[in-house]
C-alpha positions as CSV (number, residue, x, y, z in Angstrom):
1,M,-5.2,-25.6,-23.5
2,D,-7.3,-25.9,-20.6
3,W,-9.9,-23.4,-19.9
4,Y,-10.3,-23.7,-16.5
5,P,-7.6,-21.6,-15.6
6,F,-9.4,-18.7,-17.3
7,V,-12.5,-19.0,-15.5
8,L,-10.5,-18.6,-12.5
9,I,-9.0,-15.6,-13.7
10,G,-12.7,-14.1,-15.1
11,V,-14.1,-14.8,-11.8
12,G,-11.4,-13.5,-10.3
13,L,-11.0,-10.0,-11.7
14,V,-14.8,-10.0,-10.7
15,G,-14.5,-11.1,-7.0
16,L,-11.7,-8.1,-6.9
17,L,-13.8,-4.9,-8.7
18,G,-16.6,-5.6,-6.6
19,G,-14.7,-6.3,-3.5
20,G,-12.8,-3.4,-4.1
21,E,-16.5,-1.5,-4.8
22,L,-17.7,-2.5,-2.1
23,L,-15.5,-1.8,0.3
24,V,-14.7,1.9,-1.9
25,R,-18.7,3.0,-1.4
26,G,-19.2,1.5,2.7
27,A,-15.7,2.9,4.2
28,S,-16.5,6.5,2.6
29,A,-19.9,6.3,3.2
30,I,-18.5,5.1,7.2
31,A,-16.5,8.2,7.4
32,T,-19.6,10.3,6.4
33,S,-22.2,9.1,9.1
34,L,-19.1,9.6,11.4
35,K,-18.1,12.8,10.7
36,I,-14.3,11.2,9.9
37,P,-12.3,12.2,7.8
38,P,-12.0,9.8,5.0
39,L,-8.2,9.7,4.9
40,V,-8.1,8.2,8.4
41,I,-10.9,5.9,7.0
42,G,-8.1,5.2,4.3
43,L,-5.1,5.0,6.3
44,T,-6.6,2.3,9.0
45,V,-10.0,0.4,8.3
46,V,-9.2,0.2,4.3
47,A,-5.1,-0.5,4.4
48,F,-5.5,-3.0,7.3
49,G,-8.4,-4.7,5.0
50,T,-6.6,-5.0,1.9
51,S,-3.2,-6.5,3.4
52,A,-4.7,-9.7,5.2
53,P,-3.4,-11.2,2.1
54,E,0.5,-10.2,2.7
55,M,-0.2,-11.0,6.5
56,A,-1.5,-14.7,6.0
57,V,1.8,-15.2,3.2
58,S,4.2,-14.1,6.6
59,V,2.7,-15.6,9.4
60,Q,2.4,-19.0,7.3
61,S,6.2,-18.5,6.2
62,S,7.2,-17.9,9.2
63,L,5.7,-20.7,11.2
64,A,6.3,-23.2,8.1
65,G,10.5,-21.4,8.5
66,Q,10.3,-20.2,5.1
67,T,11.4,-16.7,6.7
68,D,12.7,-15.3,3.6
69,L,10.2,-15.7,1.9
70,A,8.0,-13.0,4.7
71,V,10.0,-10.7,4.3
72,G,10.5,-10.8,0.7
73,N,6.3,-10.6,0.4
74,V,6.4,-7.3,2.8
75,I,9.2,-5.5,1.3
76,G,7.5,-6.1,-2.5
77,S,4.2,-5.6,-1.9
78,N,5.3,-2.2,-0.4
79,I,7.8,-1.9,-3.6
80,C,4.7,-2.4,-5.6
81,N,2.3,0.0,-3.3
82,V,3.9,2.6,-4.2
83,L,5.3,2.2,-7.8
84,L,2.4,0.4,-9.2
85,I,-0.9,1.7,-7.1
86,L,-0.3,5.3,-6.7
87,G,0.7,4.9,-10.4
88,I,-2.0,3.4,-11.8
89,S,-3.8,5.3,-9.5
90,A,-3.0,8.8,-10.4
91,L,-3.0,7.5,-14.2
92,I,-7.3,7.1,-13.6
93,T,-6.7,10.7,-12.0
94,P,-4.3,13.3,-10.4
95,L,-4.3,12.4,-7.1
96,V,-5.2,15.0,-4.3
97,V,-2.9,14.7,-1.3
98,S,-3.3,16.0,2.3
99,Q,-1.1,17.3,4.4
100,Q,-1.7,14.8,6.7
101,L,0.2,12.5,4.6
102,V,3.2,14.9,3.8
103,R,4.0,16.0,7.2
104,R,3.3,12.4,9.3
105,E,2.5,9.1,6.9
106,V,5.5,10.0,4.1
107,P,8.2,10.9,6.9
108,L,6.7,7.6,9.0
109,C,7.4,4.9,6.2
110,I,10.7,6.8,5.2
111,I,11.5,6.5,9.0
112,V,10.3,1.9,9.9
113,S,11.2,1.2,6.7
114,I,15.0,2.8,7.6
115,I,14.6,0.8,11.3
116,V,13.6,-2.5,9.2
117,Y,16.8,-2.4,7.5
118,I,19.1,-1.4,10.6
119,M,17.3,-4.2,12.3
120,G,18.2,-6.6,10.0
121,Y,22.1,-5.3,9.0
122,N,23.2,-8.4,11.2
123,G,21.3,-10.5,9.0
124,T,18.3,-11.3,11.7
125,L,14.8,-10.0,12.7
126,S,15.0,-10.8,16.0
127,R,11.7,-12.1,18.4
128,T,12.4,-8.9,20.5
129,E,12.5,-6.4,17.3
130,G,9.5,-7.7,15.9
131,I,7.9,-7.4,19.3
132,A,9.0,-4.2,19.4
133,L,7.6,-3.4,15.4
134,F,4.2,-4.7,16.7
135,I,3.6,-2.3,19.7
136,G,4.9,0.3,17.7
137,L,2.0,-0.6,15.1
138,I,-0.7,-0.3,18.1
139,V,1.2,3.0,19.2
140,Y,0.7,4.2,15.5
141,L,-3.1,3.1,15.6
142,V,-4.6,4.4,19.1
143,W,-2.4,7.5,18.2
144,S,-4.7,8.3,14.9
145,L,-7.8,6.8,16.2
146,V,-6.9,10.1,19.0
147,Q,-6.7,12.4,16.6
148,A,-9.3,11.1,14.4
149,K,-11.9,10.8,18.1
150,K,-10.4,14.9,18.1
151,G,-11.9,15.7,15.2
152,M,-15.4,14.0,15.8
153,N,-16.0,15.7,19.0
154,E,-14.7,19.2,17.2
155,E,-18.2,18.5,15.3
156,K,-19.9,17.6,17.9
157,K,-19.8,21.0,19.9
158,A,-20.9,22.8,16.7
159,L,-24.3,21.0,17.0
160,P,-27.4,21.8,18.9
161,K,-27.2,20.0,22.6
162,E,-31.1,19.5,22.9
163,M,-32.4,16.4,20.5
164,T,-35.9,16.1,19.6
165,E,-37.8,12.8,18.9
166,A,-37.3,13.7,15.3
167,D,-33.4,13.9,15.6
168,L,-33.6,11.1,17.8
169,E,-35.2,8.4,15.3
170,E,-32.7,10.1,12.6
171,V,-29.8,8.5,15.2
172,K,-31.2,6.0,15.2
173,K,-32.3,5.3,11.7
174,G,-27.8,6.3,11.0
175,W,-26.7,3.5,13.4
176,G,-29.0,1.0,10.5
177,Y,-27.2,2.8,8.0
178,L,-23.7,2.3,9.6
179,S,-24.5,-1.3,10.0
180,L,-25.0,-2.0,7.1
181,Q,-22.1,-0.1,5.2
182,I,-19.6,-2.1,7.7
183,V,-21.5,-5.3,6.3
184,F,-20.3,-4.2,2.4
185,V,-16.9,-3.1,4.3
186,L,-16.6,-6.7,5.2
187,I,-18.2,-8.3,2.5
188,G,-16.0,-6.5,0.1
189,L,-12.3,-7.9,1.9
190,L,-13.6,-11.0,1.5
191,L,-14.1,-10.5,-2.4
192,L,-11.1,-8.6,-2.7
193,T,-9.1,-11.8,-0.8
194,V,-10.7,-14.8,-2.7
195,G,-11.3,-13.2,-5.7
196,S,-7.0,-12.5,-5.4
197,D,-6.5,-15.9,-4.8
198,W,-8.4,-17.2,-8.0
199,L,-6.5,-14.4,-9.9
200,V,-3.4,-15.6,-8.4
201,D,-3.6,-19.5,-8.8
202,G,-5.6,-18.9,-12.5
203,S,-3.0,-17.1,-13.8
204,V,-0.3,-19.1,-12.2
205,E,-1.7,-22.2,-13.8
206,V,-1.7,-20.7,-17.7
207,A,2.2,-19.5,-16.9
208,R,3.5,-23.8,-16.3
209,Q,0.8,-24.5,-19.4
210,L,2.5,-21.5,-21.5
211,G,5.9,-23.4,-20.6
212,V,7.1,-20.4,-17.6
213,S,9.3,-21.0,-15.5
214,E,8.4,-21.5,-11.2
215,L,10.6,-19.0,-10.7
216,I,9.6,-16.3,-13.0
217,I,6.2,-17.0,-12.0
218,G,6.8,-16.4,-8.1
219,L,9.1,-13.6,-9.2
220,T,6.3,-11.7,-10.4
221,I,2.7,-13.5,-10.3
222,I,2.6,-14.5,-7.1
223,A,4.7,-12.0,-5.7
224,G,2.2,-8.7,-7.2
225,G,-0.9,-11.3,-6.3
226,T,-1.0,-10.2,-2.3
227,S,-1.0,-5.9,-3.5
228,M,-4.2,-6.9,-5.7
229,P,-6.4,-6.2,-3.5
230,E,-4.6,-3.2,-2.8
231,V,-4.9,-2.3,-6.4
232,A,-8.4,-3.1,-6.8
233,A,-9.1,-1.1,-3.6
234,S,-7.1,2.1,-4.8
235,V,-8.1,2.0,-8.6
236,M,-11.9,2.0,-7.0
237,A,-11.2,4.9,-5.2
238,S,-10.1,6.5,-7.6
239,L,-12.4,6.2,-10.9
240,R,-15.2,7.1,-7.6
241,G,-13.4,10.4,-6.4
242,H,-12.4,9.5,-2.8
243,R,-8.4,10.1,-4.4
244,D,-7.6,10.8,-0.6
245,L,-8.7,6.8,0.1
246,A,-7.0,5.7,-2.8
247,V,-3.4,7.5,-1.1
248,G,-4.4,6.8,2.2
249,N,-4.8,3.2,1.2
250,V,-1.0,3.0,-0.2
251,M,0.7,4.9,2.9
252,G,-0.8,2.7,5.5
253,S,-1.4,-1.2,3.9
254,N,2.8,-0.1,4.0
255,L,3.3,1.1,7.1
256,F,1.0,-2.1,8.5
257,N,3.6,-4.0,6.6
258,L,6.2,-3.0,7.7
259,L,5.2,-2.8,12.0
260,G,2.4,-5.6,11.7
261,V,3.1,-8.4,9.1
262,L,6.4,-7.9,9.7
263,G,6.5,-7.9,13.5
264,L,4.1,-10.8,13.5
265,A,6.3,-12.8,11.0
266,G,9.4,-12.0,13.3
267,I,7.4,-13.1,17.1
268,F,6.4,-16.0,15.1
269,A,9.7,-17.6,13.9
270,Q,11.3,-19.8,15.9
271,D,15.0,-18.4,15.0
272,G,14.1,-15.1,14.0
273,V,13.4,-13.4,10.3
274,I,16.5,-14.4,8.2
275,V,16.7,-11.4,5.6
276,S,19.3,-12.0,2.9
277,K,22.7,-10.5,1.7
278,Q,20.3,-9.4,-1.8
279,M,16.8,-8.1,0.6
280,L,19.9,-5.4,2.2
281,M,21.8,-5.2,-1.5
282,F,19.1,-4.8,-3.3
283,D,15.6,-4.4,-1.9
284,L,15.3,-2.5,0.8
285,P,17.8,0.8,-0.3
286,V,14.8,0.3,-3.3
287,L,12.2,0.7,-0.9
288,I,14.1,3.6,1.2
289,A,14.8,4.7,-2.1
290,V,11.2,4.5,-3.3
291,S,9.4,5.8,0.4
292,I,11.8,9.0,0.0
293,A,10.5,9.4,-3.3
294,C,7.5,10.2,-2.6
295,L,8.2,13.5,-0.5
296,P,9.3,14.9,-3.9
297,I,6.3,14.6,-5.6
298,F,3.6,15.0,-2.3
299,F,5.7,18.1,-2.0
300,T,5.5,19.7,-4.7
301,E,1.6,21.6,-4.7
302,H,0.2,18.3,-3.3
303,I,-0.4,16.5,-5.8
304,I,0.4,13.7,-8.0
305,R,0.4,14.1,-11.1
306,R,-0.3,11.9,-14.3
307,W,3.3,12.1,-15.5
308,E,4.7,10.9,-12.2
309,G,2.2,8.2,-12.2
310,A,3.7,6.9,-15.4
311,L,7.1,7.6,-14.1
312,F,6.0,5.4,-11.2
313,L,4.4,2.9,-13.1
314,G,8.0,2.5,-15.0
315,Y,9.8,2.2,-12.7
316,Y,8.1,-0.6,-11.3
317,I,8.3,-2.0,-14.8
318,A,12.1,-1.5,-14.5
319,Y,11.9,-3.7,-11.2
320,M,10.1,-6.0,-12.1
321,V,12.8,-6.8,-15.3
322,Y,15.7,-5.8,-13.2
323,I,14.8,-9.1,-11.1
324,V,13.5,-11.1,-13.8
325,L,17.1,-10.7,-15.2
326,S,18.9,-11.8,-12.3
327,A,16.8,-14.5,-11.5
328,I,17.5,-15.9,-14.9
329,E,21.4,-14.8,-15.0
330,S,20.5,-12.9,-18.6
331,P,23.4,-11.4,-20.4
332,F,21.5,-8.2,-20.4
333,Y,21.3,-8.0,-16.6
334,T,24.3,-5.7,-16.4
335,T,24.2,-3.2,-18.9
336,F,20.4,-3.0,-18.5
337,S,21.7,-2.0,-14.4
338,N,24.3,0.4,-15.6
339,V,21.6,2.1,-18.0
340,M,18.9,2.2,-14.5
341,I,21.7,3.3,-12.2
342,Y,23.6,6.0,-14.4
343,F,21.3,7.0,-16.3
344,V,17.5,7.3,-15.7
345,I,17.6,7.1,-12.1
346,P,19.9,10.5,-12.3
347,L,17.4,12.3,-14.4
348,T,14.7,11.7,-12.4
349,A,16.5,12.9,-10.1
350,I,17.0,16.2,-11.4
351,T,12.9,16.1,-12.7
352,L,11.4,15.8,-9.0
353,I,14.4,18.5,-7.7
354,T,13.6,20.4,-10.7
355,G,9.9,20.6,-9.5
356,V,10.1,21.0,-6.0
357,V,12.1,24.0,-6.7
358,R,9.4,25.8,-8.6
359,A,7.3,24.6,-6.4
360,I,8.1,26.7,-3.1
361,R,8.9,29.6,-5.5
362,S,6.1,29.4,-6.5
363,G,4.4,29.4,-3.5
364,E,7.4,32.0,-2.0
365,K,5.3,34.7,-5.0
366,N,1.9,33.4,-4.0
367,G,2.3,34.2,-0.1
368,N,1.4,29.9,0.6
369,P,4.2,28.0,1.2
370,A,4.6,24.7,-0.2
371,L,4.0,23.3,3.0
């Protein structure tokens, strides 16, 4: 067996780890320097930067006329973001979720997912609908920055109006430090992108040498490959204790994928983006269900516990198994589907609802409602 693919995989992993480290350190330092909540940085700079691979793949696919690949890339990546990334991050350390996410970003993800489903229900996402989605991203960005600026202005009001020469010198040093952190963020994003490409290329070559079909490679390795930057960034954020960055990265990335990436794909596609029946019947409903599933988990004391992370991770594995069994037309496909639909999913729903009810009752007893 050729060793070159393994070298690519190794170098790719190093690039992902190094890029994730630089991105998280730089982003958290920028948030501290500008007195912006780390959550805002996670929802914007980190989330949009790590979504660059999805944008590249979807825009290139639209220009090449492979619009079904563009939609599949976005929907698959969003499902991966919630189930795989939040699952792994929560297993590393329980994630504390801010009230802003529960009240704003999570409902917004649900609403946008439903809007995309409605837009694509006729089988095509038109250029006009793509423009509407992209405008939605701009509105979201502007509103987020306005909210962040309000927070900064409140911080400034608390500072003394007169500044000494020493204070001015400290500000100058601060700008130099801030510029360095921005460079770190840019280098981190570059390493994440290049590292994910090398990891995917090496993994695809190894799979081919082992005789794995192109279909399975596309459904698993390539589908998950564009989400590797998000995985690396969120895992490193969890390891470093920046849990707002980890969760904010996932929610912000999902919004950027739906509004920005899918919007641009619709704009660049000459005849609109084709939304397949499979996407309408299965993948999009799964995305909506996954987004809704976040609410009760986030609702329970604003914490994603390790067992909930394990649940998300288990569902992602089940989702990948379902896709593979369906693609190869396995005789176990029907049995697996029935087990998931009639046993696993209802049991999970009961567990989550029970957790929400307990959290509400506990909050009422302590005088602190869950929201």
